[in-house]
C-alpha positions in Angstrom: -72.4 67.0 -33.7 -75.4 65.6 -32.0 -77.7 67.3 -29.5 -76.3 65.2 -26.6 -73.0 64.6 -24.8 -72.1 61.7 -22.6 -72.0 62.6 -18.9 -71.8 59.2 -17.2 -70.7 55.9 -18.7 -72.4 52.6 -18.1 -70.1 51.6 -15.3 -70.7 54.8 -13.4 -74.5 54.5 -13.9 -74.6 50.9 -12.7 -72.6 51.7 -9.6 -74.9 54.6 -8.8 -78.0 52.4 -9.1 -76.4 49.7 -7.0 -75.7 52.4 -4.4 -79.3 53.6 -4.6 -80.9 50.2 -4.3 -78.7 49.1 -1.5 -79.3 52.4 0.3 -83.1 51.9 0.3 -82.7 48.3 1.3 -80.7 49.5 4.3 -83.2 52.2 5.0 -86.3 50.0 5.1 -84.6 47.0 6.8 -83.1 49.4 9.4 -86.2 51.4 10.3 -87.4 48.7 12.6 -84.0 48.7 14.3 -84.1 52.5 14.7 -87.5 52.6 16.5 -90.3 50.3 17.6 -92.6 52.6 15.8 -91.3 51.1 12.5 -91.3 47.4 13.5 -94.0 46.9 10.8 -91.2 47.3 8.2 -89.7 44.0 9.3 -92.6 42.3 7.5 -91.2 43.5 4.2 -88.2 41.2 4.8 -89.8 38.2 6.5 -89.4 39.2 10.1 -87.0 40.8 12.5 -84.1 38.3 12.2 -84.2 38.3 8.4 -84.3 42.1 8.4 -81.2 42.3 10.5 -79.4 39.7 8.3 -80.4 41.6 5.1 -79.4 44.9 6.7 -75.9 43.6 7.6 -75.1 42.3 4.1 -76.8 45.2 2.3 -74.4 47.4 4.3 -71.4 45.5 3.0 -72.7 45.8 -0.5 -73.5 49.5 -0.1 -70.0 50.2 1.3 -68.3 48.4 -1.6 -70.3 50.1 -4.3 -70.0 53.5 -2.6 -66.2 53.2 -2.3 -65.9 52.2 -6.0 -68.1 55.2 -7.0 -66.1 57.6 -4.8 -62.8 56.4 -6.2 -64.2 56.7 -9.7 -65.0 60.4 -9.2 -62.5 61.4 -6.6 -60.1 63.2 -8.9 -63.1 65.4 -10.0 -64.3 66.1 -6.5 -61.3 66.5 -4.2 -60.6 70.1 -5.0 -62.5 73.4 -4.8 -61.5 76.4 -7.0 -62.6 80.0 -7.1 -65.7 79.1 -9.0 -66.7 76.6 -6.3 -66.1 79.2 -3.6 -68.4 81.5 -5.6 -71.0 78.8 -5.8 -70.9 78.5 -2.0 -71.2 82.3 -1.5 -74.3 82.3 -3.7 -75.6 78.9 -2.4 -75.7 77.8 -6.0 -78.1 80.6 -6.9 -81.1 78.6 -5.6 -82.2 81.4 -3.2 -82.0 84.1 -5.9 -84.5 85.1 -8.5 -81.8 86.3 -10.8 -78.7 84.2 -10.0 -75.3 85.2 -11.2 -73.6 82.9 -13.7 -71.5 80.3 -12.0 -68.8 78.6 -14.1 -69.1 75.0 -12.8 -67.1 72.0 -13.9 -68.4 68.4 -14.2 -69.6 68.7 -10.6 -70.6 72.0 -9.0 -69.4 72.8 -5.4 -72.6 71.5 -3.9 -72.3 68.1 -5.7 -68.7 67.9 -4.6 -69.5 68.5 -1.0 -72.4 66.1 -1.1 -70.2 63.4 -2.7 -67.4 63.8 -0.2 -69.8 63.9 2.8 -71.5 60.7 1.5 -68.1 59.0 1.2 -67.0 60.0 4.7 -70.4 59.2 6.2 -70.5 55.8 4.5 -67.2 54.8 6.1 -68.3 56.0 9.5 -71.6 54.1 9.1 -69.6 51.0 8.1 -67.3 51.4 11.1 -70.1 51.9 13.6 -72.1 49.2 12.0 -69.2 46.8 12.4 -69.0 47.6 16.1 -72.7 47.0 16.5 -72.5 43.8 14.4 -69.8 42.4 16.7 -70.9 44.2 19.8 -69.7 41.4 22.3 -66.1 42.0 21.1 -66.1 45.7 22.0 -66.4 47.6 25.3 -69.9 48.7 26.2 -69.1 52.4 25.9 -67.8 51.9 22.4 -70.9 50.1 21.4 -73.1 52.8 22.9 -71.3 55.6 21.1 -71.4 53.6 17.9 -75.2 53.1 18.2 -75.6 56.9 18.8 -73.4 57.8 15.8 -75.1 55.2 13.6 -78.5 56.7 14.4 -77.4 60.3 13.8 -75.8 59.4 10.5 -78.9 57.5 9.5 -81.0 60.7 10.0 -78.4 62.8 8.1 -78.3 60.4 5.2 -82.1 60.6 4.8 -82.0 64.4 4.8 -79.2 64.7 2.3 -80.7 62.0 0.0 -84.1 63.8 0.0 -82.3 67.1 -1.1 -80.3 65.1 -3.7 -83.4 63.5 -5.1 -85.2 66.9 -5.4 -82.2 68.6 -7.1 -81.8 65.9 -9.6 -85.5 65.9 -10.6 -87.7 68.8 -9.9 -84.9 71.2 -9.0 -82.9 70.7 -12.1 -85.0 69.2 -14.9 -82.9 67.1 -17.3 -80.4 66.0 -14.7 -82.0 62.5 -14.2 -81.5 61.7 -17.8 -77.8 61.6 -17.3 -78.2 58.7 -14.8 -80.7 56.8 -16.9 -79.3 57.2 -20.4 -75.8 58.5 -19.7 -76.3 61.5 -21.9 -77.5 65.1 -21.4 -78.6 67.7 -23.9 -75.8 70.1 -24.9 -78.0 73.1 -23.9 -78.3 71.6 -20.4 -74.6 71.1 -20.1 -73.9 74.6 -21.2 -76.3 76.0 -18.7 -75.5 73.9 -15.6 -71.8 72.9 -16.1 -70.3 75.4 -18.7 -66.7 74.8 -17.6 -67.1 71.0 -18.1 -68.9 71.5 -21.4 -66.0 73.6 -22.7 -63.5 71.0 -21.6 -65.3 68.1 -23.5 -66.0 70.2 -26.5 -62.6 71.8 -26.8 -63.9 75.4 -26.5 -62.1 78.3 -25.0 -63.5 80.3 -22.0 -65.3 83.4 -23.2 -63.4 86.6 -22.6 
């Protein structure tokens, strides 16, 4: 037995990086559309018209990759058990100096909630973006509501991604390795996702 176990295969990692790259492409190409204060970001893409065009097609790519990633992990994320409810009650132990042991599976409750939110929000972003893209084909009120929702979801996306980035780097050292190399140390798996580790190693739950 080696010191590492596989957490994500190549397909899962590639999809994740595609999602990340397309997300930041959407972020920077869309900032100028969000507010005049950020019009300078249009220069990164060769001007306003090119930024809008890139934003539209990056959105299609982001939707496709996000949908594939969600479908790939849906069976692991679409249920919450007693351990997950315990995670929520303790907020993952992040606010405690001496957190109680939480028996998490491959994804803890916070990761499941984040994944499901991102999936739902992505489809909402795509729907409202489609309305904005073909605005002349829709009633004015529908376009206005879509613009409002698109902007609010944009802000929420940024907030959640910042938290996600922190928790996968500084907040939980060793986590980023799983998305770069696909493997994590056994000691990391036992500490952060003990239920998942027992499943892949064929161990019984301690009495």
